[in-house]
TIMI-544201 format. One record per atom (N, C-alpha, C): z, x, y; residue number from 1. Coordinates in steps of 0.02 Angstrom, whole numbers, m for minus. Each point is the difference from the previous one (the first is absolute). Layout:
! residues N
zz xx yy k
Z X Y NUM
...
//
This chain:
! residues 82
zz xx yy k
3994 4523 4471 1
m68 21 m15 1
m43 0 63 1
m36 53 10 2
m41 6 60 2
m57 m51 m1 2
m15 m25 58 3
m54 m49 6 3
m64 35 21 3
m56 m29 m19 4
m65 28 19 4
m12 m14 74 4
m47 38 28 5
m16 m10 71 5
m26 m71 11 5
m35 m28 m49 6
m25 m69 7 6
59 m50 2 6
50 12 m41 7
60 m43 0 7
38 7 66 7
4 61 24 8
35 12 64 8
m38 m34 56 8
m65 6 1 9
m41 m32 51 9
12 m76 m1 9
0 m30 m58 10
11 m72 m6 10
69 m19 25 10
50 40 m18 11
69 m14 23 11
7 8 75 11
m32 52 26 12
2 12 72 12
m36 m57 37 12
m54 m23 m27 13
m37 m56 30 13
44 m62 3 13
40 m12 m52 14
46 m57 0 14
53 8 54 14
26 60 7 15
51 13 51 15
m29 m11 70 15
m61 27 12 16
m33 m9 65 16
m13 m74 13 16
m21 m36 m52 17
m13 m71 6 17
63 m38 19 17
56 16 m32 18
63 m33 15 18
23 13 71 18
m12 62 24 19
24 19 67 19
m47 m25 55 19
m65 m1 m12 20
m48 m13 54 20
m42 m62 m10 20
m3 m25 m62 21
m43 m56 m14 21
m72 19 m13 21
m15 65 3 22
m68 24 m14 22
m18 m14 m73 22
m62 m17 m12 23
m25 m11 m68 23
7 64 m40 23
24 m5 m61 24
9 61 m41 24
m66 36 m11 24
m56 m36 m1 25
m66 32 m9 25
m18 46 58 25
30 m10 58 26
m16 41 58 26
38 66 m1 26
50 7 m44 27
40 61 m4 27
m35 47 m49 27
m43 43 28 28
m40 46 m40 28
19 72 18 28
m10 48 m47 29
21 69 12 29
m27 32 64 29
m60 m19 21 30
m29 32 60 30
21 m33 65 30
41 m51 m3 31
21 m36 60 31
60 35 34 31
m5 7 66 32
55 27 39 32
51 m57 12 32
64 16 m8 33
51 m51 12 33
m3 m26 71 33
m7 46 49 34
2 m21 69 34
m68 m24 26 34
m52 38 m14 35
m66 m16 29 35
m35 m58 m35 35
0 0 m66 36
m36 m52 m37 36
42 m61 m15 36
64 11 m18 37
42 m55 m21 37
46 m25 56 37
0 36 57 38
37 m20 60 38
74 m9 m14 38
29 48 m37 39
71 m2 m18 39
38 43 51 39
50 m31 33 40
39 38 49 40
55 40 m34 40
34 41 39 41
50 46 m30 41
58 m37 m32 41
20 m57 28 42
55 m37 m29 42
m19 m29 m68 42
m59 m30 m3 43
m25 m26 m64 43
m9 57 m50 43
m23 57 24 44
m11 57 m45 44
66 22 m31 44
54 0 40 45
64 21 m28 45
23 m50 m53 45
m12 m64 11 46
18 m51 m50 46
m40 11 m63 46
m65 14 8 47
m44 12 m57 47
25 62 m39 47
19 52 36 48
25 61 m32 48
63 m14 m40 48
48 m36 30 49
63 m16 m34 49
m15 m41 m63 49
m43 m50 6 50
m17 m42 m58 50
m36 41 m53 50
m43 46 20 51
m35 43 m48 51
49 46 m36 51
49 26 38 52
51 43 m31 52
36 m39 m55 52
19 m61 16 53
35 m42 m50 53
m44 m16 m59 53
m61 m19 13 54
m46 m22 m53 54
m19 57 m47 54
m13 59 29 55
m26 55 m41 55
53 53 m16 55
61 m8 25 56
53 48 m16 56
m12 69 28 56
m29 3 60 57
m12 65 33 57
37 1 66 57
10 59 27 58
29 8 67 58
m56 27 44 58
m11 m35 55 59
m51 22 48 59
37 19 64 59
12 65 12 60
37 21 59 60
m37 m21 64 60
39 m13 53 61
m30 m21 63 61
m54 48 25 61
12 66 m10 62
m50 48 25 62
m64 1 m43 62
2 m32 m59 63
m60 m7 m42 63
m41 m61 21 63
34 m51 25 64
m33 m64 16 64
m59 11 48 64
10 45 49 65
m54 12 49 65
m62 30 m32 65
7 30 m59 66
m57 29 m36 66
m38 m52 m41 66
30 m58 m8 67
m31 m52 m41 67
m44 m43 46 67
m59 27 16 68
m44 m33 47 68
m39 m56 m33 68
m24 12 m61 69
m39 m50 m35 69
38 m27 m59 69
m23 m56 m26 70
29 m29 m60 70
m4 51 m57 70
m56 35 m5 71
m9 52 m51 71
51 55 5 71
18 20 62 72
52 51 9 72
66 m23 m30 72
17 m64 12 73
62 m27 m26 73
m1 m4 m76 73
m56 m22 m28 74
m8 m5 m73 74
9 69 m32 74
m33 50 28 75
3 69 m25 75
71 26 4 75
33 m12 57 76
68 24 9 76
46 m32 m52 76
m4 m64 m7 77
43 m36 m48 77
m14 25 m71 77
m64 6 m18 78
m19 22 m67 78
29 69 m15 78
m2 45 48 79
22 68 m13 79
76 9 7 79
35 m51 23 80
72 6 9 80
41 m49 m42 80
m33 m31 m49 81
36 m45 m45 81
45 40 m47 81
57 m30 m15 82
48 34 m44 82
m27 8 m68 82
//
């Protein structure tokens, strides 16, 4: 069953929290992974892999560069759920 964008955001916030220690409340749709949340490319790849597992989606490497903000990732996951 597809999850709502709010559920995806909450799940993504948990993944970011596990990887970086950032407070889940700081993971908001308008936040940039690199500029606002200070997530480097290695952490981002871990977050992507964990998100793929959690949400049952495939995020190709060439798509990852387009996921600039948390909202971009939420939208991508929401629209690519099985």
